[in-house]
N, C-alpha and C positions, 0 to 999 in steps of 0.2 A: 362433306357433301353439302354445298350452299343450298342446294334445293330441299335438303331433307328436313322434315319437321318430327321432332323427338316424340311427339304424342302417337304417330303411326308407325308401323313397321314400314321398313324400306321397301320390301316386295310389295306391299298394298300401294304404295304412292308410285312405285315404278308400273304397277298395273293400272293405276288411275291415270297416270300420265299418257300412256300408250292408249288406253280407251278413249281419253279425250281427243287425242290426235285422229282416231277413227271416227268419233262423232263429229267433229269439225271437218272430216273429210281430207285432212291432211294426208291421210293413208286410206287408200281406196281398195276394193274388191281386187285380191290376187296379188296386191303390191307385196313384195316380199321383205320382211323385216330384216335388220342387220344381224349378222351372226352373233351368237351368244358373246363371244370375246370383245366384239365391237360394242355390244350393250353393256358389258362389264366395264370397259374403258369409259363408255359414255357417262354411266352413272355411279362409277367408282364403287362398285360393290362386287361380292363373291359370286362364282357361277350358280351357287346354290341358291341365292337370292334372285338371280334372273330367272332360274328354272321356276321358282315358286311363283313368280310373278306371270310368267308365260302359262303356268298351269292354270291360274285364275282365269286368264282370258279365254284360254282353251276350253274350260269347263262353261264358260259363258256363250261359247259359239262364235267368238270375235275372231279367232285365228285357227288354222289348220296346218298340220305339218305334212310334208311330202319326204319320201326316202330316195334315195339314189341320185342320179346325175341329175341336176337341174332342181335338187330337193332343198328344203328349207323351211322356215315358218312364214306364213302367208295370211294376209287379211282375208276373212271369211266374207263372201257375199251375205249382205244383209237380209234376215229372215223376213218373210211377209208380214205386213202390219194388218191385223184382223180385229174387227169389232166382237168382243166376246159377248156382248148383250143383246146382239141381234138375234131375234127368235129362232132363225134356221140354223144358229151355228156359224161356226166359221168356214167350215168345208165347201159350203155353196159359194162363199165369197171368194175362195180361192180358184173354183171352176169359173166364176164371172172375169177372171183374169187370165182365163185360158191355159190354167194349170190343170194337170192330169190328175185327178183324183180317184182312187180305187178302193173298194171294200173287200176284204176276205174274210168269210165267215170262219171263227177259230172254234167256237163251241156254242151249243144249245142246250138247254135243260128246263125241265119242269120241277120247280122247287117250292118247297113251303116257306111262307114269308117268316123271316126272323123278328125279332123285336125292333130291331133297327128299321127293317122294311115296313112293318107295320106303323111304327111312327110317323114315318116319311110320307106313306101312302094311305093313311087313315083306314087300314084293314083290321080286320078281326084275327083272332088266333085261328090258326088252321088254314087260313085262306092260301091259295098258291099263285105262283108267279112263273112268267116265263122268263128266263135268263138268256139273253143273246150277247155273245162276246164276239167283237168284230176287230180287225187292224185296218186301220185306214191309212193308205200311202199316198202322197203326193210328189208328182214328177218321178215315181218309182222309188222314193224314199220313205221309209216308216215313219210317221208321225204322231199317230194316236191311236190307243187302245181304248175302245167303247165297251164298258161292262154294264149293260142295262137290263132293268128289270120292269115287266109289264104286268099288271094284274091280268089274271086270266079271264075275269069278268069284263074287261075292257076290250080285249082282243082274243077272243075265243079260240080261234085256230091260227093264231099267228105263226107257229113253227111250219104251217105248210105253206105259207106265203114266200115269196123272193125276198131273202132277208140281205141281200147285197146291194139293195137299192136304198132309198130314203126311208127309215122308218116312220119318220114323222108324216110323210106322204102316205103311208099305209094306213096309220091312225086317222088320218083326215079323209081320204077316199073310200077306204074299205069299212072302217069301223065307225066313222062320223064321230071323232073324238079329236078335232084339230087342237095341236097344241097352240095355245095363245098367250102363255106367261110361264115363267120360269124362276127358281130360286137357285143361286149358284153359290158354292163357296170353294177357295182356293187353298191348298196345303201343300208346301215344298216337299219333296219325296225323293227318296234316293232308289236309283235302280236296283232291283234284287234280279233273282234268276229268270224270271218269267219276262221282266220288262228287258232285260239284256238280250233275251233270245229273240223276242218279238221286234223290239224296237232297234236291235242291232247297236247297243251302246254297251261300254264298259261297265263294271261294277262301280256303284256310287255315282253314276252320272246324274246329274241334276234334272229332275222331272217335276211336273205339276200334276197333282192329284185334283180333279175337278168333281166335287159332288154336285149332283143336280137333280131337283125335283121339277118336273113339268106338269101343268095344269091346262086342261082343255076349256072351251068356251063356257061351260058351266062352272068352272072353277073347281073341278074336280081333279085330283092328283092322278096323272095316267102313265108316269114313268119316274123311276128312281135310278140313276146312273152314277157309276164311280169310273170316271175316264182317266187316263194316263197321257199326259201330253209332254213330248220332248221340249224341254225349255229353248233348245237351240233352233227349233222349227218354226217359231211364229212369234212376232211381237204382238203382245196381247193390249187392245186398248179399249177402255170404258167410258162411255160417254153418259152425261147426265142433263136431263131436260134441254135436250139440243133436238132439232130436226136434221136428219141425215145431210140434207142439201145445203144445209147451213155450216156444216164441218168445213175447216181449212182443208187443203191438200198438205198432208204432213210428210216432209221428207224423211226417208229411212235413213239412220245413222250409218 
């Protein structure tokens, strides 16, 4: 294979070749890829190698498969580009684009803060938190599991409020703790049983765990959250020291 570079596995190079074609728009949404046998002949590799390359692209959300008449492997529509560092999060950004964003309340509880929660929120031993778990869907497709904790001292009757709307609006309008800053970290995560059920993904599907601490206008922590995002549901963009109006319009791959 003249195109083959010995330092990388053939399947990885095939995946990169197809990925580049998608990024360069040589292959567009819903375009059908050649059959496996044609790809085998094109790249002069085995069926197993082709299937390994396609598995990588499928896990990245770049391709999808359909069975039956007219079936095959197709190029997926690019997920929306969102700015993760906007204070309100990215779901309001999707609403701004006329996408349908819904919340389903999965679980609520009153819990005693663990050492992890106390460290994140500056709490004393024995203090209590409200735990609110919600599933967020975009255009009826599950996208995000929000698993949030709020100090009882911040929102004393939180569980009696409408928890399917904006929790940040509740903090702002009802409790006068407007979130104005946040700290976030990101960690790759493979789908386990809960995520498979709620996000409708297969076992070990790539996900992103987002740890967050939000602070109010007096710089006091008001929320600790561990969210789980489907990696194939959004392209995450981070901007630094730029005004939103100065940002270029980015084309989606």
